[in-house]
N, C-alpha and C positions, 0 to 999 in steps of 0.2 A: 511404525514408529510410535513409541509410547509418549505420553505427555511430557515426561521429564526430558526425553530426547529433543522434543520440540523446544522446550525451554532452553536447553543448551544451545541449540542452533540460534535462537534469538539473542544469545548472550554476547555475540561478537560477529563482526562482519557487516557488510552493507546488504540490505534487502531492497527489493524493487518490485514494482507492479507492472507486468507487461500489459501493453495495450491489447484489446480484443479486436481482431481483424474482422472488418465487414467489407462486403463487395460493394459495387456501385449502387446496388439496390438497397443496401443496408442490411443484408443478410449475413450470417456468420460465414466467414471464409476460412475453412479448416486448413487448407493448404498454406495460406498466408500465415496463419497463426503458428503452424508447425515450423515454418521457415523462420519466423520471428524468434521463437523460443530456441531454435538451434543456433541462431546468430548470437543471442544474448548469453546463453548458458556458459560459454567458456570464459567470459570476462571476470568471473570471480565473485558474483553475488552469493551470499550464503544461503539464500532461499528466494524463491519467486512467488508472489501472490497472484494466483490465477483468478480472473474475474473479480478483481478488487475495485477500488474506486476509480483508478486510472483506467482499469479494464472495463469501465461502464457497467458494473454489476447492476446498478439501478435501472438500466434500460433492457436487461435481459429477461427473456420469458422463462417460465418453469420448464418448458420443453427443451429450450436451448441449453440451459445451464449444465445438466449432467454431461452432455457431449463435450462441452468446452473444458470442463475439469478433466474428463477422461483423456482428451487430447493432450492437455498439459502434462498430466502424469505419465502417459505413454511416451511422449516426446522427450521428457527430461529424466526418465528413469535412469538411475546410475550416474547422472550428471549434476543435478541440483534438486534439492527438495522443493516440493510444491505445497504451498499453503493456499487453501481456497477461500475466497470471499463468501460470506453468507450474511443474510440480513433481511430487512423488511419485516412484515408481520410475523409474529411468533411461529405460527404453524408453517408459514413459507420458509422461514429461517431454519426450522427443523428439517423440512424436506431437503433444503440445500445442504445442510450439514450431513445428513444421512447419505445423500447422493455423493458427496465428496468423500466420505469415509469408504463407501462402497467402491469408488473409483480408485482408491489407494492414495489419496492425498495424505499429507503428513499432519494436517490439522486445519483449523479454520480461523480466519479473522472475522469476528462477529461485528458487522457494521451496524449502524444505528437502525432502529425500527423506523417505520414510515410515518411521517407527517405529525402525528399528534404528540403533545407534550404528556409527560407522565411523572408521577412522584417516584421517590426512591423505592418504595415497596413494589410498585408495578415494574420498574426497571429491573429490580432484582429477580422478580418472578419470571420475566422474559429471559434474562441471561441464564437463570438456573434451568429453565425448561429446555433450552438448547443444550446446555452442558450435559444434562441427564439423558439426552436423546442419543448421545454418541459416547464412544470410549476414548477416542483420540483427543489431542490437546486443543484447547480453545484459548484464543487471544481476544480480549474485549477491546473494542475501539471506542474511546471516549471522545465523542464529537456530536455536535448539533443537538438533536433531541435526546441523546443518550449520554448524560453526564453523571457519572457515578461518584459518590462521596466515599471517603476513606472507610467509615464504618460499614457502609453497604458492601464495599469490596471485601472487607475482612470477613463478613458473614458469608458471602458467596464463596470465598476461598476455603473457609472452614467446611462448608457443606459439599463443595465440588472440587475434588483433588485434581481434576483435569483442566481446571481454569488456571492456566500457568503464565499468561502474558497480559500486559496492559499497554495499549498503544494510545498515546495522547495526541489528539488533533484539535485541542482547544487553545493551548498556549497560556493558560492561567498559571503563572509561576508559583503563586502561593498554594494553589490547590495541588499542583504537581509535587511540591516539596512535602505537603501534608500526606499525600498518598504514599510517597516513597518512605517517609519516616514511619508511617503506620505499617506498611507491608514489608519493608526491607527486601530480603532476597527471596521471599515467597513467590514473587513474580519476576519474570524477565520484562524489561521495559523497552519501549520503542518510541522514538520521536516520530510523529506522523502528521505534522502540519504540512500543508501544501508547500512545495519547494522547500523541503526540510533542511537543505544545506544552509539556509540563511539562519536557522536557529540551532544548528548542530553543536557548536561550541558551548552555547549556553546550556543546552540539555546535558551535554557531557559533564559540565560542572555540577549538575544536580544529581548525578549518578545514573544518567541515561545516555551511554556512549553510542548506542546503536540507533539508526534511523532508516527510513525507507526513502528511496530516491525515485522520483518520477522521470527526471532527465536522463537516467540510465537508459531509457528507451531510445534515445537518439544520440547521446554523447556518452556512451558507457565508459570510455577511457577517462574522460574528464571527471565523471561521477566517481570512479574509483580513485582517481588522484586526489579529489577533494576529501573523500572519506579517509584516506591514509594521512592527509594533512591534518585532519581533525584528530585522528587517533594518535598521531605523533606530536601534537601541539605545534605544528608547523604554521605559525601565524602568517609569515610572509606569503606563503602559497595560498592560504585561505583568503587573505585580504586581496591578493591579486585577482583571484577568480571571482570573488564577490564584487569587486569594483568593475572588472572588465566584462563579466558575463552575467552573473546572477542578478545584480541590481537592475541593469537595463532589461533583462529578461522579465523581472517582476513588473516593471513598468508596463511592458507589453501585455503580460498576463492579466494584469489588474484592470484592463480597459473594459472588459465585459464579464459579468458573472458567468461562471462555467468554463471560462477560458483555461482554467487550471488543467483541464483534461484536453480541451481543443488544441492548445498550444503544443502539447506533447505529441498529439497525432500529426500536427503540422511539422514538427521537428523531425519525426520519423519519415515523413514523406520527403522532406528536403534532403535527408541523408541517404535516400534510396531504399527505404524500407516502409513503403506506404501501407498503412493499416486501414485505408478507406476513410469514409466520412464518419463524423460522430452522429449519433442518433438524437433526434429531438427529445427533450427541449434544448439540448445543447446546440450551438452553432459553430461552424468552422470559421477559422480566421479569414479575413478579407485578403485579396491579392496584395495590397500594399503592406499589410501586416506580415504576410508570408515573406515578402522581400526583406523587410526589416529583420525578421528572425533568421533568414538565410545569411545575411551579412554578419549577424552576431555569431552564428555558429562558425562561420568561416574564420573568425579570429582565433578559434581554438586549435586549428590545425587538424591533421588526420586523427581519426578515432580508431 
């Protein structure tokens, strides 16, 4: 897939981040991961991000990563495109990007580098090094230590034709409008705040109608229903699901830092698609919280 084809895929439809399956010892569970992808693929997501944020990219080793991406590509070939997560230190991000390209992924989502703050010049050098290391499409994730300004993005886009997408995980409305006005249709845009459904209608109004859903991992039907409600400006359905599910869900998710991933793994376990425990430094939900989530999921009916 060439970069422009990746851009087209990002232009419409719901995207999601499958969980990465671990066994009881915390090791990669290939069979469980294959079964997860086979379960999710028919629900209608336009692409799946393998080893993304919800897939705990930040906890994977360099030895594990290529096999996880290869498993996703092989399992989903002919069913749904696979975009691989990549990130961390520049040279490690390049290794990931090249491994993903070799595995046959359709592009990468470039997650933030690790730990240290950096100026715009350094951020641009990081993104450009990764873009120039591969031929397929790159989507940059604006979040945490990696926040790119409009002029920085414009320069990167001019020098790197394969930089075709921008995912926002910050939620700064003024900055997002400035980027959209500066870049126009040069990029495909993706809403990427945790539990993106809560922000979906606002991002659509800014010219970003597409977002990635984490809850697709355990309530795929509801996730698709909500996406279609946003696409069709069906406010009654949006408000009903926000009130009855998403706002109570956020209240539970926000109890502990890192629960944005942990609660998704908990949800998958509740619906019969256990992905195993999260890896440290994340922590799993407590038993009482699991019961609360179970009751909340039950209100949605069959998936």
